[in-house]
N, C-alpha and C positions, 0 to 999 in steps of 0.2 A: 446609540450614536453615542460617541466619548466626545466631548467639549474643552478646550483648553484657552479659556481668556478668550470666549466667543459672544461677548455683550455686543459687538456690534454690527454681527448677522444673526445672532439666534431671534431677535424680535419678529424680525420679516418670516423667518422662517416657523416660529411657533405661531405668529400671526394665520399663517396658512395650513399649520394644521387645527388648527380652530375653526376653518371653514372647508375640513376634510367631509367628504359623505363616509360617513361608518360600514366598515363591511358589516355584512351578516353576521360574523361569526364574532365580532365585537374588537377591541384594539385596546390598546397599550402602549405608553409609550415608556423607556428606560433611558437616562440622559445619565451616563458616568461621568461627572466633573472630576477629571484630573489634575488638581492642584490648582486652578486658575484664581487670578490675583486681583481682575477687574469687577469683580461685582457680578459674576455670572452666575452663582448659585442665587444670589437675592431677586434678581432678574427673575432664573426661571421659578422661585418661589411665588413672583405674580401672579404665574400662568395655575397655578393647582389647583384654583375652583373653573377654571376652563377647558382644563385637558385631565384625561386619566392619565396622569402624571407621576413618576416616581421617579428620585432622583437619591442618585449614591456617590458616596464619595470615595475618590480612588488619591492618593496622596501621589503612589508612585510614578512617576513618567514615564510614559509611551501609550501611543494610540491604542494598540495591542492590549497593554497591560489593562487599561480603561476597558474596552468591550469586553475584555474575559472579567471584569469585574459586573460590569452591564449582564454579563450573559448570568452569573450565577442569581442575580436579582431576579432577571426572566426567568429560571426554571424554577426557582421556589416558589414563583408564584400557584395561586388555587385555579387561575382560570387553564382551559387545557388548548392553548394557542398550538396552530398546527404548524405558526410560515413564523420563524421572524425575520424580520427585516432590519435592513442595516442602511443608515445614511448618515449625513454629514452635516456640520453644525451652519454650514453655508449654501446647502441645498434647498430651494424652497419646491416643493408639490404641488402637482396640478390637483383639484380636488377630488378626481377621480382614481387617485394614483394606488390607494390602499385595496379599491373595486377592484382594478386591474390584477393585479399580482394576486390577490385572491383567484381569480376567474381565472388563470394562468395556472395557478395550483391545484384548484378543483377539478380543471378538464384536462388537464400534464399529469396526470397519477403514478406514470414510467420518470419522471423527472422531480431531479431533488434539489437544482438550484435557479433563480431565476432573475433575469435582469430585464432592468428599465430602461428606457431612453435616458439619456442627462445630457441636454443643452447647455448652450452658455450664457451665465447672466453677469456680461460684462459690466466692470462699475464705470468705465470711458470707453468710448470708440476705440476698439483696438487699433494698433497701426497697421499699415497694410501688409508691411513686411511678417509681421507676426502671421497673418493668415496665411500669408502664400509660402511660407518657410516650415513654419513650425507646424511638427505632429500634435494635431490637439488634443488624439486621444490619450498618447502616453507624457503630453505635457501636466494637460489640466484634467485627464477624465472624462472627455467630450466623445460622447458616443456618431457615430457616422449618420448623418440625419436618414439615408436610406436603407439603412439596416432591417430587413426583413425579419417578422416576427417568423419564429420556428425555432429549431436545435443551434445550439451556436455553443464555438468552443469556448470552455468555461474561463481560460485565463482573458475572455473577451468581457468578463460581466465585473462593473466595477464596484467599488467600495458606497460612491455615492449614492447610487440604487440597485442593493442588490439584497435580495433573498433567498434564505436556506431553510429547508425543511426543521421544523425544531427537534424531530425526533434524533438528527444526527447530533445534537449538542445533548441532549439524553443521553446518549451513549458516550459520553467522552469527549466531542470532538472540543479545540479550541485555538483561537488564534496563535502564533509564532509571536511570543515576546520580544525576539531578539529580532525583529525586523519591522519595518513601519518609523512613521513618526516617533518623535522621543524630544528629549529638551535639547539634541545641538543634533550636527547632521545626520543623516540615517539612509540606511538603504531604499528604495521605493518596492513596493510592491506585497504590503502588508495581506489584503485581501485577497491578489490575487494568487498570492503563496497557499491559503487557503483552500481557495474554490480549482485551482489545478492538481492541491493535494487530493479533492475530492474527485478529479476527473480520474486519477491513475487509481482508484478502486474499485470503478467502475460506474459512479454519482454521474447523471446527466446536464447539461444546460438547456435551459428555453429561454427566448428574448420575446421580451414583451414591449414594443414601442408604444404601445399607449400608456405606460407606464411610466407617467414623465415626472424628471426633475429639473431644475435650474440650476447648474451650481456657478455661485459667485466668484466670479476671478479680480481679484483688485487691481489697482491702478502699477503697484508695487510689482505685478506679478508680471503686467506685459513690459518686461525690458531685456534684453540680451543678456545680462548677464546672471538675474534670473533664470532664463530657459538654458543657459548651458549648466550650470549649479543644477537644477533639474536632469541636464542628460546625463551629467553624472554618476548624480542618484538612481536615474535608471539601471545604467551599468552597473551600479553595485548591487541592486535589487535583482538584475538578469543574472549575475553571475550565479545567486543565489537558488534561484529558478532551475536553472541548468543542472544538467547530471551530467560528473565527469566522468572521462573516459571513453565518450564516444569519440574523439578525435585524438590524435598524436599532440600531446602537449610538452611545454619548457616550464618547467618554473609555475605549472597551475593554470598554465595557461594554454590553449589550442594556438598551435601553433602557426593557423592559418590568421589567426588575428593579430602577430605580430605583422606579418607579410601587408594586412589591411590599413594597418597602423601607420606601415612606410607608404601607403597608396594614398590613403590621404593626408597625410602630410606633404607630401609631393604637392599631391591635388593644393594643397592651401598655399603652397608658395606660389604655383600660377597662377591662383585667384589675385592674390596681391599683386604681380606683373601686370595682370590684365585687366586689375583695379575694378575684378568682378564682385559686387558687394554681397548679390545674393549669395556666389559661388564660397565667397568667406563663410559665410556666416555658415553655410551646410554642412563644410568642410570641418567647421569649429565644433559642431554639432558633434558630427561622428567621431571626432577625435576626444571629445568630452565623455560620451557613453563608453570610450574604447577604455578610456583612462580609469573610470568609475570602474570596469570588467576585471582590468589589472587590478588595480588599489583591493577589492575584496578578495581577489586570486592572494597575493600577496600577502594580505596583511592576516587570512588563516581563520577558520571560524572558530578557534579557542578565544579571538579576542573580541566574539561578541556572546559568550557563554554558552558555546554549544559542547554536550559531551558526546564524541566522536567513540562510536562500538564498530569495531570491526568484526563480520560474521565471516568464520571461514570453518572447513576441514579436510578432510582428505578422502574427496570424491573421485568415483571411479565412471560414475555415469549419471544420467538425470534420473531421479527418483523422485519420493516421497520425502526425502530428509531435506534435499535440495530446492523442493519447489515452499518447504516448511521456511528455510532458511530465508528465500526472499520474503517471504510473509512478516519472517519476523523483522527483515530490515523495514519493509513497510508499517507495519507497528510500532517501532523504534522512530521513526521520523513522525509519524501521527503522536507518539509522544514529548516530542520535543529533542531529541537525539538525533544527532547526524551519524546513523547507520552507514554502512560500507560492507558489498558482498565481496571475497575476497574467494575467489575460484582457481582451482587445476584445471588445467587440459584435459578434456574428456572428450569423448564424441558428443558432438554436440554444442558442445560449450559453449563456441560460438554466438551459435544461433541463438542460443538460449540469452547468452549475455546480452546480444541485441536487443532481443523483445524486451530485457529487463530495463535497459537506456531511454526505450523509447517509453517506456513509463514511467523513468525517471527516479528509476533505482541505482546510483551508482554501484558500477561492478568494476572491481580492477583483477588485476592476476596474481596470485599470492601461490607460489607453488615450492614451498623449503625442501629440503634433501630430506626423502623418509628416512628417518634417524631411528626413531622407535617402532616404524611399520618395516621395514626393508632389515632381516637379518642379515644378509650378507653381506652387503657394503657398509655396515653401519657407521664404523670409525672412519670410512672416508665420510659418510655425509654428515657425520657430527661436525667436523673441521669444516668443511663444506657451510652448512652452516649457521656454524661460527661467524667463518669472514662472510657470506652472502646473504642468509635467512635474517639472523638478526638486526641487520641494516634495514633491508629491507623493512622488515616489521617495524621497527622506528621511523620509516619514511613517512608511513600512510599515519601518523599523529594519533594514533588512538587514545583514549584515555581507559577503555576495556576490550577485551576480547571476548569474543563468544566463539567456542567451540564447540561444532556439531560432531555429536561420537556415531558410527554407524555398525563398528564392530569393534572388538576388544582394543588395539591402541592404533583404529584410525582415526588421528586430530592429534595423536600424542605430541607431537613432535611440535605443532603449533601451541600447544600449551604450553609445552617446554621450553619455545623460546619468549613467549609471554613472562614465563617465569624467568627467565633469564633477564629480559629486559623490565624487571620488577614490576610489570603492569599487571593490574588485577585481573581475575579472566572468570568466565562461567561459564557452565559448561551445559546444553544438551544432549539428552538421549535418547538414540532414534530406531533402535532395536536390543533384541533381548540376547545377551553374548554367552558363550557355553563357559563353564569353567575353564581356566588355563593358568599355569604356573607361570611366574616368572623370575627368571634370573637376575644374579648378581651386579648385571650391565643393569638393566630395566630397573631394579629398585632404585639406584643411587640418581639415576633420570629423573623416574617416577616421582622421587621425594622433590626435586626441584619443579618438576613440572606442576605437581600439584600446591606449591608452598604459596600462590598467589589468589586461586582458586576461592575465590566468597559465595558462589552459589551455583547450585547441581537442580534442574528438574527432568525430568524423563517423562517423555510423550505418552507413557502409561504408568502405572504403579510396577508393573512388573519389569519395564526396562529398567527403571528406575532401582528396584530392589537387584536384579542381575548385575548391574551396574558399581554397587556399593559391596556386592559380595566381591567382587575383584579391588574395589579402589576405596574402600573405607579407610585401610592401616595407613592411608598415605592424606586422609583430609584432616583441615582443620577441626576443632572443636566445636565452632563457631560458624562452620557451612552452612548457609543456606540454603535448604532441600523443599522439593514442589512438585508435584505433577500438573502437566499444564499440558491439554491434549491436543492433537490437530485440532484443525476448524474446517467450516466447508463455509460459503458464500450461499445463504439459505435465498437469496432473491436470484444468484444466478442457477443454481441450483433446483429445481423445481416441477414436477410434475408436467409435465406439456402434451397434450394428444396432437399435438402442431407439429412438436418436434419429434413424435412416436413415427408418424406415418410419413413424414421427408427422409429419415434416417432410413426406415424400414424400403421405402423408395428407392433410396440411394443403393441400396443391399442389393436390390431385385427381390425381397422376403415377402410374401403375402401378408396383406395386414392381419390376416387372422392366424397366421404362424404360430408357435410359443419360441420365445427368442431368449437361450441362456447366456449371460455376457462375461466377460470379463477383461477390466481397466487394471493390467500389471503390464511390465516389463517379461520380457519369454526370456527367463532366464531361471536356474533349477532352486533359486530360492522358491519359486513364484507355482513352478509344476504346472506348466500349461498342457504337459502330454498329460496330464491324469481327468484333464479337461475335455480332452479330444477322448479318452477312453469312457469316460462318461456319458458323453455324446454317443457313443456307438452300442452303451448297453441302455439306456433310455430310449432310441430309435424303434425298435420296435413294438412298444406298447405307444411313443408319440412320433408316427410318420412324418408330422409335419414340424420336426426341433428343430432347430437349426442352432449353432456357436460364434458368438462372435467374440474376436479375441480382437482388443484394442492395446495396442502396445508392439515393442520393437526388441531385439535384443539377440544372443548369442544363441539363441534354440531354434531361432525360426525355422531354419532348414528341416532341421529334424523334426519338429511338430509336424511341418506339410508332410515328411515323409511318414509319420506315424498313421497320421489322419488315411493319405494313401492307402498304405500297408492295411489299412482297418475298414476302406471304402467308405468312408465318410467324406471326401475332400468334397464334396460338393454341397455338404451342408458346412463348412468349415468356413468362417469368413475371416479373411488376415484385414484388418483395418490398417493396422499400423500405426505408429505414435501420431495422436489427436491433441491436438492444442486446445480445442473446444471440445470438452466429453461430457460436456452438459446438453450438447446437441446431440448425442448418443445414445447416453444412458437410459433417458425418458422410454425407447423403445426395447429394453428389457421386460422379461417376464419376471427373472432373478436374475441377481448379482453374484457371480460367484466368487472366492477367493479362497483356493484351496493349498494355501502357503507351506514350507516346511518350518518356516518360523516367520514372525512378522513382527515389526517395531510397534506398530498402530494400525495400517492398515486404511488409506485418507479415502481410498477408493471406496472401500464399504461405506463411510458415511457420507458420500457423494451420492450413491446409491440411495440411499435411504432417505434424505433431502430429496431428489427426485422422485418418492414414491415408489420405490422400486424393494420390496424384499429383498434380504440378503443372505445368504450361506455362505459360511464359512468353517477353516480347520478350527479345530479349538487347541489353539496355540494360545501361548502369551501373546499378550498385542492384540491377536483377535479375538479373544475372550475380553481382554479389558473392555473391549467397544460393546460386543454384541450378549456380554452376559447380563440378563436380567430386561436386555430391550426387547418389546414384544413384535419388533419389528424384522429378527433376525434370526437366525438358529444357526446352531455349532455342530458339528459332525466330527468323527474321529478322524485323525489325520491318515492314518494307514487301513482303515476298515470302506474298501470300494463297493461292499455292499449296504452299510447302513447307510454312506452317503446315497449312493442309487435311489434306494429306499425313502430317502427326508427329502430328496429332490422332486423323485417322482408324486410325490403325494402332494406336496406345493404346486405341480404344475396340472396336476389333476382337479382342483381345488379354487379356482377364481375367486369364487367370494370372500375366501381366508386371506388369498394375497392381495386382494382389494385392502383388508380391514387392516393387514399388515405393513400395507404402504403408509395406508393415512399413520397408524402408530408410530411406524420408524420416523415419518417426519416428526411429528411432534418430538419425538424423544431427542433427535438431531438437535431441532431448533431450540432446546432447552440444556443442553448439554454440549454443544460446538458450535455454533454459531461463530461465529468472527467477531462480534463486538464484545460476546461474554469472553473468549479468550483471549482478545487484544486486551481486557481489560487486567485479566490474570496475568498477561506478559507484562503491563505497566507496574502493576502489585510487585512483583518476582523483584525487578530491576530499581525500586524505589530504595534509596538510599546504596545500592550496590557502587556507583561510580562517586 
């Protein structure tokens, strides 16, 4: 817990702690004194011999600042606590509080966030209007008394009674210090910001009504003025938690909110005319909430110390690079940055943007004219970019621009505009580029583009080195270089006999059949027709062999014709684009990626994480992933006989495949787990903004 001048409420709370039934795993209480001046520290000292108490001092004001200091203390302890429980200095627990939370964590291993019941502890009898009109949850953090035990929206787990597994904090999770109670006015939602972030990246919440605390509500908090101020702060916090871009906006605020404000204002006038006291208060509450939202939108994130990173590229389709860009945005938000994805229009881009916004990843349209990507209209595009693209970039108010490169100059225009705006930039490289020559036109613009580049990382060492061959003459001597691989969520991608059976049943494939599969776009780079040729070559020896192609692309019709021409169309399953590929990869016996070139091959590590051995063409990118990996095999790019021989040997040896699956997953957990890569991203950005 964090406390600031809590001497008035702490005795009741700490006395209740002295009566707590100790959980089986033991317990410790860590209190962060946030610069108290009322004798709180001396009061805490009187409980040192009655409680397993650790007190840390954090003079910098802010509840989340203090909680982060308490986390450092808790993480440095010798105990192996599995659960961190958060509460307030005015929340009095029932005797079995910790037992109930411990039981929930033990019996619900698939959940990482746990919320308990919060009841009101009124200092005096609350006025009737307050109980009747005020949303007690939003205002005082009181949970509805009839909330059942079970899964719950993570945003409804509140800070006075919240528990989160220790492992998440050991991996670097922290509270956002730019939000929550500070020395002055503040935006509400400090703990909610954290729990909603965890939900966005796949962690689930469980409500445990038996774990109960009583939250003290002071007499001063039962006035109309205090409640309306709380509504204003709630509006500020709500803006922080929402994802911009979901609705058409004016000045950073959804247009529909202006109409709602006008309706509420008219309703307030009507309530005055009709002398409707309840109606007046309800309208004032809504108006205060909306004003808080407007205030935070117009004030801007820079005012609260956030560093904004715009992540963009020159994308033509949804692939591994685009998925990594979205992942980068989530990693940065977890590290305290205000990240936003700026994308061009391409097939399925709007659908993808809506999926990201639903997970509260901000997405905006950023599509500058292609000055360096399109030779034919380069001069016209240059002036268009200066007149339109540069102001568009400035409107995003970025502190740093991250440009992802998937090909030689694809992304260079965004980098050039960042240089023209004087914005620091970083580059990520997601493919291996062939050598090319730049003319005088490119030389001048590339010098401007790379003038503000502070860091470059490649998804593989090969990708980075190919990029440096092209662009090293333009780089500053102090540019930061790194290799940060793509990653996989090893909790989401894992071996699953149930998913294996379910996917095969959907495809109509016998449970004992052999299945080779590939998760990849149906494009020339990925060579899907080579997989159909391989199937045709192997079927005489393996008559129960099927091929699954999970992906869409321009070659689909041609691949279907090729399968028909070879007479194997009955054994090729075109699964199309799949959002949840973790539900089908476990059904494969082998995963194949026979790309002509490859930046990394995310599908390869996803297959390994699912315990499926991987076979890939021996090209840079694939080799960076599978060289030295016991879970995979590299095969020559243009030797069909060698590829068929390697795959046939694996299909004929189920014991070897099983061993490779186990060893491949172990390798992925060690090298490519999301938590590991997130830490690399945070280290790379440190000091660049």
